[in-house]
PAGUDREN-830021 format. One record per residue (C-alpha): chain; x, y, z; residue in one letter; residue number from 1. Coordinates in steps of 0.001 Angstrom, whole numbers, padded with zeros to 6 digits, always signed. Layout:
BEGIN
chaine,X,Y,Z,residu,num
A,X,Y,Z,a,NUM
...
This chain:
BEGIN
chaine,X,Y,Z,residu,num
A,-008161,+000416,+026300,m,1
A,-010967,-001909,+025189,l,2
A,-011459,+000132,+022012,e,3
A,-007722,-000039,+021258,v,4
A,-007662,-003794,+021863,l,5
A,-010705,-004296,+019660,r,6
A,-008849,-002624,+016799,t,7
A,-005274,-003815,+017350,v,8
A,-005783,-007359,+018670,l,9
A,-007305,-008804,+015461,p,10
A,-004246,-007523,+013568,v,11
A,-001843,-009135,+016022,l,12
A,-003839,-012389,+016098,v,13
A,-003721,-012762,+012311,m,14
A,-000005,-011919,+012229,l,15
A,+000660,-014551,+014902,i,16
A,-001446,-017104,+013006,i,17
A,+000667,-016392,+009939,g,18
A,+003878,-016900,+011914,i,19
A,+002533,-020191,+013323,i,20
A,+001537,-021348,+009841,c,21
A,+005124,-020821,+008672,r,22
A,+006818,-022416,+011672,r,23
A,+004483,-025430,+011825,q,24
A,+004340,-025931,+008078,g,25
A,+000542,-025579,+008071,i,26
A,+000686,-023575,+004856,i,27
A,+003425,-023968,+002260,s,28
A,+005177,-021135,+000468,r,29
A,+003161,-022033,-002642,e,30
A,-000023,-021770,-000577,g,31
A,+000896,-018299,+000677,i,32
A,+001705,-017174,-002854,n,33
A,-001705,-018475,-003950,a,34
A,-003400,-016498,-001167,l,35
A,-001544,-013362,-002263,k,36
A,-002758,-013922,-005812,n,37
A,-006332,-014208,-004523,v,38
A,-005969,-010844,-002780,v,39
A,-004244,-009015,-005641,v,40
A,-006438,-010428,-008420,n,41
A,-009844,-010882,-006753,i,42
A,-010592,-009471,-003293,t,43
A,-008609,-006213,-003388,l,44
A,-009956,-005246,-006838,p,45
A,-013447,-005702,-005347,a,46
A,-012517,-003290,-002542,v,47
A,-011253,-000714,-005036,l,48
A,-014167,-001146,-007438,l,49
A,-016621,-000441,-004643,s,50
A,-014618,+002474,-003220,a,51
A,-014286,+004326,-006531,f,52
A,-017804,+003514,-007759,a,53
A,-019514,+004912,-004670,t,54
A,-017519,+008132,-004282,t,55
A,-018396,+011605,-005569,s,56
A,-015952,+013240,-007989,y,57
A,-014667,+016801,-007895,t,58
A,-011567,+018663,-009084,f,59
A,-009883,+017471,-005891,m,60
A,-010127,+013873,-007121,d,61
A,-008012,+014790,-010142,l,62
A,-005517,+016943,-008237,a,63
A,-004846,+014674,-005233,v,64
A,-003474,+011717,-007303,p,65
A,-001159,+014122,-009174,l,66
A,+000070,+015604,-005876,i,67
A,+000621,+012118,-004456,m,68
A,+002557,+011090,-007589,f,69
A,+004863,+014089,-007131,l,70
A,+005235,+013304,-003399,i,71
A,+006438,+009795,-004271,c,72
A,+008897,+011196,-006814,l,73
A,+010161,+013690,-004219,a,74
A,+010678,+010846,-001724,a,75
A,+012742,+008950,-004315,w,76
A,+014909,+011994,-005067,l,77
A,+015425,+012817,-001374,i,78
A,+016260,+009177,-000637,g,79
A,+018789,+009049,-003457,k,80
A,+020542,+012261,-002332,s,81
A,+020415,+011429,+001384,a,82
A,+021649,+007883,+000757,g,83
A,+024733,+009184,-001047,r,84
A,+025363,+011764,+001674,f,85
A,+025115,+009093,+004393,l,86
A,+027367,+006660,+002510,g,87
A,+024616,+004102,+001844,m,88
A,+025872,+002268,-001227,t,89
A,+022952,+000003,-002166,s,90
A,+021119,+001012,-005335,r,91
A,+017865,+000099,-003571,f,92
A,+018073,+002896,-000984,v,93
A,+015930,+005418,-002941,p,94
A,+013426,+002668,-003777,f,95
A,+013143,+001804,-000089,l,96
A,+012363,+005433,+000742,t,97
A,+009398,+005838,-001607,t,98
A,+006277,+003941,-002628,g,99
A,+003777,+002342,-000270,f,100
A,+002440,-001172,+000125,e,101
A,-001167,-000015,+000217,a,102
A,-002607,-003049,-001555,g,103
A,-001187,-005782,+000661,m,104
A,-001362,-003836,+003933,l,105
A,-002739,-000293,+003755,g,106
A,-006370,-001107,+002968,y,107
A,-006446,-003774,+005663,a,108
A,-005181,-001393,+008349,l,109
A,-007329,+001539,+007218,f,110
A,-010599,-000407,+007145,t,111
A,-009891,-001977,+010535,m,112
A,-009254,+001420,+012087,l,113
A,-011773,+003642,+010304,y,114
A,-014298,+001267,+008715,g,115
A,-014996,+000065,+005191,a,116
A,-017403,+002959,+004594,e,117
A,-014420,+005359,+004523,r,118
A,-012310,+003327,+002101,t,119
A,-012828,+005933,-000631,a,120
A,-010741,+008423,+001397,e,121
A,-007787,+006056,+001398,f,122
A,-008349,+005177,-002265,a,123
A,-008065,+008859,-003204,r,124
A,-004603,+009037,-001637,i,125
A,-003630,+005621,-002980,d,126
A,-004409,+006285,-006642,l,127
A,-001445,+008615,-007194,g,128
A,+001069,+006278,-005596,q,129
A,-000349,+003270,-007481,v,130
A,+000251,+005107,-010754,l,131
A,+003764,+006010,-009562,f,132
A,+004648,+002427,-008598,v,133
A,+003208,+000902,-011793,f,134
A,+004996,+003411,-014039,t,135
A,+007992,+005507,-013010,l,136
A,+009002,+003350,-010019,y,137
A,+009282,+000166,-012063,k,138
A,+010946,+001967,-014955,i,139
A,+013592,+003428,-012621,l,140
A,+014107,+000012,-011026,l,141
A,+014648,-001642,-014378,a,142
A,+016929,+001129,-015662,m,143
A,+018993,+001095,-012462,d,144
A,+019631,-002643,-012521,g,145
A,+020920,-005266,-014887,s,146
A,+017519,-005726,-016492,r,147
A,+016563,-003656,-019497,k,148
A,+013409,-001602,-019214,a,149
A,+010783,-002944,-021634,d,150
A,+008268,-000143,-022077,a,151
A,+005790,-002429,-023802,g,152
A,+005711,-005020,-021026,s,153
A,+005492,-002327,-018351,l,154
A,+002517,-000725,-020104,i,155
A,+000801,-004116,-020546,r,156
A,+001390,-004966,-016888,e,157
A,-000136,-001671,-015819,m,158
A,-003129,-001725,-018167,v,159
A,-003975,-005390,-017571,l,160
A,-003462,-005315,-013800,s,161
A,-006736,-006260,-012009,p,162
A,-006096,-003419,-009556,i,163
A,-005808,-000802,-012323,i,164
A,-008805,-002283,-014166,l,165
A,-010894,-002193,-010968,a,166
A,-009937,+001446,-010317,i,167
A,-010766,+002395,-013919,a,168
A,-014124,+000599,-013799,a,169
A,-014943,+002157,-010421,g,170
A,-014103,+005662,-011632,v,171
A,-016209,+005091,-014762,l,172
A,-019218,+003912,-012739,i,173
A,-018884,+006674,-010164,g,174
A,-017861,+009654,-012298,a,175
A,-020572,+009056,-014916,t,176
A,-023247,+008918,-012228,g,177
A,-024191,+005360,-013228,l,178
A,-024058,+004101,-009626,y,179
A,-026523,+006750,-008417,r,180
A,-028773,+006197,-011426,m,181
A,-029093,+002553,-010395,l,182
A,-029977,+003307,-006759,e,183
A,-033772,+003754,-007241,p,184
A,-034023,+000364,-008956,s,185
A,-032062,-001392,-006201,g,186
A,-029422,-002667,-008634,i,187
A,-026751,-000644,-006820,s,188
A,-027618,-002605,-003676,g,189
A,-026955,-005863,-005526,i,190
A,-023640,-004397,-006732,f,191
A,-022735,-003501,-003124,d,192
A,-023689,-006948,-001848,a,193
A,-021469,-008646,-004427,c,194
A,-018422,-006409,-003923,t,195
A,-018754,-006482,-000107,d,196
A,-018975,-010281,-000089,f,197
A,-015926,-010705,-002334,i,198
A,-013930,-008056,-000448,a,199
A,-014761,-009375,+003049,a,200
A,-011750,-011720,+003582,p,201
A,-009198,-009207,+002249,t,202
A,-007887,-007914,+005604,s,203
A,-007609,-011336,+007229,a,204
A,-005803,-012925,+004259,i,205
A,-003420,-009984,+003907,i,206
A,-002433,-009993,+007584,l,207
A,-001981,-013775,+007599,l,208
A,+000396,-013614,+004615,t,209
A,+002329,-010726,+006174,i,210
A,+002725,-012666,+009414,g,211
A,+003975,-015626,+007373,y,212
A,+006644,-013439,+005731,d,213
A,+007582,-011517,+008876,l,214
A,+010992,-013033,+009664,v,215
A,+013223,-010908,+011909,l,216
A,+015942,-013511,+012336,k,217
A,+019416,-012858,+010867,d,218
A,+018599,-009256,+009925,i,219
A,+021657,-007007,+009401,p,220
A,+020339,-004448,+011886,w,221
A,+023007,-001820,+011299,n,222
A,+022378,-001443,+007551,l,223
A,+018654,-002108,+007831,t,224
A,+018181,+000336,+010707,g,225
A,+019787,+003149,+008692,k,226
A,+017532,+002818,+005655,v,227
A,+014387,+002341,+007761,v,228
A,+015259,+005422,+009849,a,229
A,+015915,+007391,+006654,l,230
A,+012533,+006355,+005245,r,231
A,+010749,+007328,+008471,l,232
A,+012394,+010761,+008435,a,233
A,+011437,+011346,+004781,i,234
A,+007883,+010123,+005396,m,235
A,+007469,+012407,+008407,l,236
A,+008674,+015403,+006401,l,237
A,+006509,+014712,+003348,l,238
A,+003478,+013681,+005400,r,239
A,+003544,+017018,+007199,t,240
A,+003909,+018923,+003923,a,241
A,+001065,+016940,+002296,l,242
A,-001347,+017437,+005216,v,243
A,-000665,+021173,+005294,l,244
A,-001150,+021420,+001536,l,245
A,-004419,+019454,+001558,l,246
A,-005794,+021495,+004433,r,247
A,-004888,+024716,+002640,a,248
A,-006436,+023681,-000687,l,249
A,-009434,+021695,+000556,w,250
A,-010085,+022437,+004246,p,251
A,-013405,+020556,+004089,e,252
A,-011744,+017313,+002895,a,253
A,-011258,+014599,+005484,n,254
A,-008032,+013024,+004243,l,255
A,-005643,+013320,+007207,t,256
A,-006482,+009841,+008548,d,257
A,-005838,+008312,+005110,a,258
A,-002528,+010176,+004832,v,259
A,-001471,+008998,+008303,n,260
A,-002064,+005342,+007409,i,261
A,-000387,+005702,+004016,m,262
A,+002790,+007241,+005392,f,263
A,+003406,+004549,+008022,i,264
A,+003318,+001800,+005377,l,265
A,+006422,-000100,+004172,p,266
A,+007774,+000148,+000608,p,267
A,+006200,-002055,-002121,p,268
A,+006623,-005770,-001409,f,269
A,+007569,-006405,-005058,v,270
A,+011009,-004883,-004495,l,271
A,+013030,-008094,-003696,p,272
A,+012140,-009443,-007161,v,273
A,+014461,-006831,-008669,f,274
A,+017438,-007660,-006416,a,275
A,+020273,-009045,-008537,d,276
A,+022133,-011073,-005906,d,277
A,+021510,-012811,-002588,e,278
A,+023113,-010091,-000482,q,279
A,+020894,-007391,-001984,q,280
A,+017796,-009603,-001641,r,281
A,+018582,-010089,+002049,t,282
A,+019072,-006350,+002501,y,283
A,+015792,-005464,+000796,v,284
A,+013793,-008236,+002486,a,285
A,+015177,-007212,+005881,s,286
A,+014229,-003572,+005286,a,287
A,+010707,-004625,+004265,l,288
A,+010309,-006820,+007363,s,289
A,+011422,-004086,+009754,v,290
A,+009353,-001464,+007911,s,291
A,+006304,-003737,+008155,t,292
A,+006822,-004187,+011885,l,293
A,+007209,-000416,+012212,t,294
A,+003922,+000044,+010338,a,295
A,+002115,-002304,+012761,i,296
A,+003516,-000312,+015708,i,297
A,+002436,+002913,+014020,g,298
A,-001032,+001438,+013510,f,299
A,-001252,+000613,+017217,a,300
A,-000244,+004197,+018082,v,301
A,-002894,+005635,+015748,l,302
A,-005493,+003308,+017253,a,303
A,-004549,+004477,+020763,a,304
A,-004835,+008126,+019697,l,305
């Protein structure tokens, strides 16, 4: 019980602090948005740079992102078909059943449960879904709504994203062997010290901002419950298939814990930006709030196990 509390209680404390900051007006909405920008543009890229620079690269590291990309596409297709079958009319249903908010939640939960030294395991699983969200996911969102898909802007957003740049730099440093070449001189230790220092506040800031945004009041529980339940069912199905596939192809790989964390996560938090009217924004925001709460409960269960 003490071990569970040591893992789960810091998460709950930061979420509660975030809720208090919203209710008491301690931090403004602009302040929270600034904190999110710090995470997305500075601290999380440091986490990813370190994770990809210090890992070893094999054929598995090329295949796993491709498999994860296809898993995300399968989740979108299943969500679209199941949503129609169940009479769920919102165009956002398939987008709520695929994609994962790894950046603003997943890394925080994974490192708290399994330690920063295992971040590379989660990063391997994350890479494929990051590529999916930054490419096909956003293209489908733009095509499905009133906005026109601008291929040029989507490509620029992906290429210039600090997260993508950090992943690319980390892969370059790690795959070329540069990191290990610098170990005898001690320069790699300086690199680690810098990235660890910058990355240190990531989990706390992320959880505070999530607590700030976690509003369960006035949620349309009937509609929201259906799409969240549908997502959970799809995630359970695809999680099982992915774990079995990974164990069959690479039995020595230790990726099940990373998969478990990934598949309890909510959809990408960017989704409400694409909602065209207030009713749809409320629907999407409600689904994200409930999915986030579900992820925290799932995290507590994994910690207890």
